[in-house]
C-alpha positions in Angstrom: -0.1 0.0 0.1 1.3 3.2 -1.1 1.6 6.0 1.2 -0.2 9.5 0.6 1.5 12.4 -0.3 -0.3 14.1 2.7 0.8 11.7 5.3 4.2 10.9 4.7 5.5 14.6 5.6 3.6 13.9 9.0 5.1 10.8 9.4 9.0 11.8 9.0 8.3 15.2 11.0 7.2 12.6 13.7 9.9 10.5 13.3 12.0 13.6 13.8 10.6 14.6 16.6 10.8 11.3 18.2 14.4 11.2 17.5 15.3 14.7 19.1 16.4 14.5 22.9 13.3 15.5 25.2 13.9 19.1 27.4 13.2 17.4 31.0 15.7 20.2 32.6 13.9 22.1 35.4 15.0 25.8 37.1 13.5 27.0 39.9 14.0 31.0 39.2 13.0 34.0 42.2 13.5 37.2 41.1 12.6 41.0 41.8 12.9 40.0 45.7 10.0 37.7 45.8 10.5 34.9 48.3 8.8 32.1 46.6 11.1 30.4 42.9 8.9 30.1 40.1 9.2 26.1 38.3 10.4 26.2 34.9 9.8 22.6 34.0 10.3 21.1 30.3 13.8 23.6 29.3 17.0 22.8 28.4 20.2 24.6 30.2 22.6 25.5 27.6 25.3 27.5 29.3 26.5 29.9 31.9 28.3 32.7 31.2 28.8 36.1 32.6 27.2 35.4 35.6 24.0 34.3 33.9 22.1 31.3 33.4 20.8 30.1 29.5 18.1 27.9 28.8 15.3 26.8 26.4 12.2 26.7 26.8 10.3 23.3 24.8 7.0 25.4 24.3 8.3 28.6 22.5 11.8 27.9 21.4 12.9 31.1 22.7 16.4 31.3 24.9 15.9 33.0 28.4 18.9 34.3 30.4 18.7 34.9 34.3 21.5 35.9 36.9 22.7 33.4 38.7 22.0 34.6 41.8 18.4 34.0 41.0 18.6 30.8 40.2 17.5 29.1 43.1 17.8 25.2 42.0 18.2 23.1 39.1 17.2 19.6 38.3 19.4 18.7 35.0 18.3 15.4 33.2 20.8 12.6 33.9 22.7 14.5 36.4 21.9 12.4 39.4 24.7 13.7 42.0 24.5 17.4 40.6 20.6 17.0 41.2 21.1 15.8 44.7 23.7 18.6 45.4 21.5 21.1 44.2 18.6 19.6 46.4 20.7 19.5 49.2 22.0 23.5 48.8 18.4 24.3 48.4 18.0 22.6 52.2 20.7 24.6 53.4 22.4 20.8 54.1 25.8 22.8 53.1 28.0 19.5 54.2 26.1 17.3 51.8 26.1 19.9 48.9 29.6 20.5 49.1 30.5 16.9 49.0 27.8 16.5 46.1 29.4 19.4 43.9 32.6 18.6 44.1 31.9 14.8 42.6 29.9 16.9 40.0 32.8 19.2 39.1 35.0 15.6 38.9 32.3 13.8 36.9 32.6 13.4 33.0 29.6 15.0 32.5 29.1 16.2 28.8 27.6 19.6 29.7 30.2 21.9 30.5 27.8 24.1 32.5 27.0 21.5 35.4 30.6 22.2 36.3 30.2 25.7 36.1 27.1 25.9 38.2 28.7 23.4 40.7 31.7 25.2 41.0 29.5 28.4 42.2 27.8 26.2 44.8 30.8 24.7 46.1 32.2 28.3 46.8 29.1 29.4 48.6 28.4 25.7 50.4 32.0 25.4 51.7 32.2 28.8 52.8 28.7 27.9 54.5 29.8 24.9 56.1 32.8 26.3 57.8 35.6 24.6 55.0 37.1 28.0 53.6 40.2 26.5 52.2 37.3 24.0 50.1 35.9 27.2 49.3 38.9 28.6 48.0 39.9 25.7 45.8 36.4 25.9 44.3 36.8 29.2 43.0 40.6 28.9 41.7 39.3 26.0 39.5 36.3 28.0 38.3 39.2 30.7 37.6 40.7 28.8 35.3 37.6 28.2 33.3 35.9 31.6 33.5 38.0 34.5 34.9 34.9 37.0 35.0 32.2 34.7 36.2 34.8 33.5 39.4 35.4 37.5 39.7 32.0 37.9 41.2 32.1 35.0 43.2 34.9 35.4 45.2 35.4 33.9 49.0 34.6 36.1 51.8 37.8 36.0 53.9 36.6 35.2 57.5 36.2 38.4 59.4 37.3 36.6 62.5 40.3 34.5 61.2 43.7 34.3 63.5 47.1 34.6 62.4 47.8 31.4 60.8 44.4 30.0 60.3 44.4 30.7 56.7 47.5 28.7 56.0 45.2 25.9 54.3 44.0 28.4 51.5 47.1 30.2 51.1 48.1 26.6 50.1 45.2 26.1 47.5 45.7 29.4 46.0 49.7 28.5 45.9 48.8 25.5 44.0 46.4 27.1 41.5 49.6 29.7 40.7 51.9 26.5 39.9 49.8 25.8 36.9 51.9 27.2 33.8 48.7 27.0 31.6 47.3 29.7 33.8 46.4 32.7 31.6 47.2 36.8 32.5 44.2 37.6 33.6 43.8 34.7 36.2 46.7 34.9 37.8 46.3 38.5 38.6 43.1 37.7 40.0 44.9 34.9 41.8 47.9 36.8 43.2 45.7 39.7 44.6 43.3 37.0 46.6 46.6 35.6 47.6 47.7 39.2 49.0 44.7 39.8 50.9 45.1 36.2 52.1 48.3 36.9 53.5 47.1 40.3 54.8 44.1 39.0 56.7 47.0 35.8 57.8 49.0 38.4 59.8 51.7 37.4 57.8 53.6 40.7 56.9 56.2 39.2 55.8 54.7 36.7 53.0 52.3 39.8 52.1 55.7 42.0 51.5 56.9 39.1 49.3 53.7 38.8 47.1 53.6 42.6 47.0 57.2 42.5 45.5 56.3 40.0 43.2 53.7 41.5 42.0 55.2 45.1 41.3 57.9 43.2 39.0 55.4 41.8 36.7 54.8 43.8 33.7 51.3 45.2 33.6 50.5 44.3 37.3 49.3 47.7 38.1 46.6 47.6 35.6 44.2 45.3 37.3 42.1 47.4 40.0 42.0 44.2 42.9 45.4 44.2 42.7 46.1 47.7 43.1 43.8 48.2 46.2 45.8 45.0 47.7 49.3 46.9 47.3 47.5 50.1 48.3 46.3 48.4 51.9 49.5 46.9 52.2 51.2 49.9 51.9 49.0 51.5 54.3 49.9 48.7 56.8 53.5 49.9 55.9 52.9 53.3 56.9 53.4 54.0 53.6 50.9 56.7 53.0 52.2 58.3 49.7 52.7 54.9 48.1 49.2 54.0 49.1 47.8 56.9 47.2 50.2 56.3 44.2 48.9 52.9 43.6 44.9 54.5 43.7 46.1 56.9 41.2 48.1 54.8 38.8 44.9 52.1 38.9 41.9 54.9 39.0 40.9 54.6 35.2 40.4 50.8 35.9 38.4 50.8 39.2 35.0 50.7 38.1 33.0 48.5 40.2 31.3 50.3 43.0 32.5 47.9 45.7 36.1 48.8 44.7 35.4 52.6 43.9 34.0 53.0 47.8 37.4 50.7 48.7 39.6 53.1 46.8 38.2 55.9 48.1 38.3 54.7 51.7 42.4 54.1 51.1 42.3 57.5 49.7 40.9 59.4 53.3 43.0 56.9 55.3 46.2 57.6 53.8 45.0 61.7 54.1 44.3 61.0 57.9 47.4 59.7 58.8 49.2 62.1 56.7 47.7 65.2 58.1 48.6 64.4 61.6 47.6 67.7 63.7 47.4 70.1 60.8 43.4 71.4 60.9 43.4 72.2 57.1 45.0 68.8 56.3 42.5 67.3 58.9 39.5 68.9 57.2 40.5 67.5 53.6 40.7 63.9 55.0 37.2 64.2 56.9 36.1 65.5 53.3 37.8 62.4 51.9 35.6 59.8 54.5 32.6 61.9 53.7 33.1 60.8 49.7 33.3 57.0 50.8 29.6 57.9 52.4 28.4 59.1 49.6 29.5 57.1 47.0 28.6 54.6 48.9 25.0 55.7 49.0 25.0 56.3 45.6 25.6 52.7 44.3 24.3 50.9 47.3 27.8 49.6 48.2 30.2 49.4 50.4 27.8 50.1 53.8 30.4 48.4 56.3 33.2 51.3 54.9 30.9 53.8 54.7 29.9 53.3 58.4 33.3 53.1 59.4 33.9 56.6 57.3 30.7 58.6 59.4 32.3 57.5 62.6 36.3 59.0 61.4 34.9 61.6 60.4 32.8 62.3 63.5 36.1 61.4 65.2 38.5 64.3 63.4 35.3 67.1 64.0 36.5 66.5 67.9 39.7 66.9 67.1 39.2 70.1 65.6 36.8 70.9 68.4 33.8 71.0 67.0 31.6 68.7 69.3 28.0 69.4 68.1 29.2 68.7 64.6 30.7 65.3 65.5 27.5 64.4 67.9 25.0 65.0 64.9 27.5 62.6 62.9 27.5 60.2 65.4 23.8 60.2 65.9 23.1 59.6 62.3 25.7 56.9 62.0 23.8 55.1 65.2 20.8 55.4 63.2 21.2 54.5 59.5 23.6 52.0 60.2 21.6 50.3 63.3 22.7 46.9 64.0 25.7 47.2 63.2 29.0 47.3 65.2 29.7 50.8 63.9 26.4 51.6 64.9 26.8 50.3 68.6 30.1 52.8 68.8 28.9 55.4 67.0 25.8 55.1 69.5 28.2 55.1 72.4 30.1 58.2 71.3 26.7 60.4 70.9 26.2 59.2 74.6 29.5 60.0 75.6 29.5 64.0 73.9 26.1 64.3 75.1 26.7 63.8 78.7 30.1 65.8 77.8 27.8 68.6 77.1 25.6 68.5 79.9 28.3 68.5 82.4 29.5 72.2 80.5 26.6 73.6 80.2 
């Protein structure tokens, strides 16, 4: 029996559809401050690039992109280890999630984005479970694949790190830097982080050694992170003019809001140290600190630096014998940064000045 001309194309199309792989990934996305994630079933995740997740819908065949921070969870077809890690992360089971992501990164998956997502999540999960060296190792591995993406998810160094406690994390960075195939930009990023770790680890000698190594490399000053770390190292060594020079050289490349606030704070710290007891120079330093506050508020970045800057401006006003202005700044800091350590110190200073004013009345 001959097939009709109208039936044959339909049969061919059906065969092609049957042969093509089904879109069986699921993505949960939350955005705009929403507390509940929206489930997007029957999609195909295609890639992770520049901090964005790209996935294609089976209904519209349109590619959608979402910031990685908005992607709450992914269930990938045929990736049970990765899926279990995602589920554990969503449930706040950080140790289980970290172990799962490590396995996913080491797997022979044919989907490169699995390793990118697993690397990012491992950084977060390891940090939350208190395994900072593991977070650093995951981040260093991610840098070799996508330095731009990794730059946005740098592990937060523990604020209460004791001298020597960061040695394992430093060892992970050393291991990554030993890779002869490491590109120039990833190397700069790792060197900047290595210097930051050494400073936080209380190892001044190592920090100085890293700083010397960096400055001897051609073009090292071009990186904003490197410049900031070198400037901070100069501050700690009381080389205030050098700190200002490091920021000045890198100024055109310092474009990220957090980095800009950080750079302005370094400038203010250096100017305050150089001012000594000279009234005009102290006023300039106070203005420099308030530029930190202004930039922080306009970009909604670096709140901790802004709080500290407001406190230091108030302290300068006290030194200049303008207690009323100092009191107003302390009160403002206590109110605007309520709940922070800076706000507590500001409230104590405001109380002290208030009592002093009453006693002198």
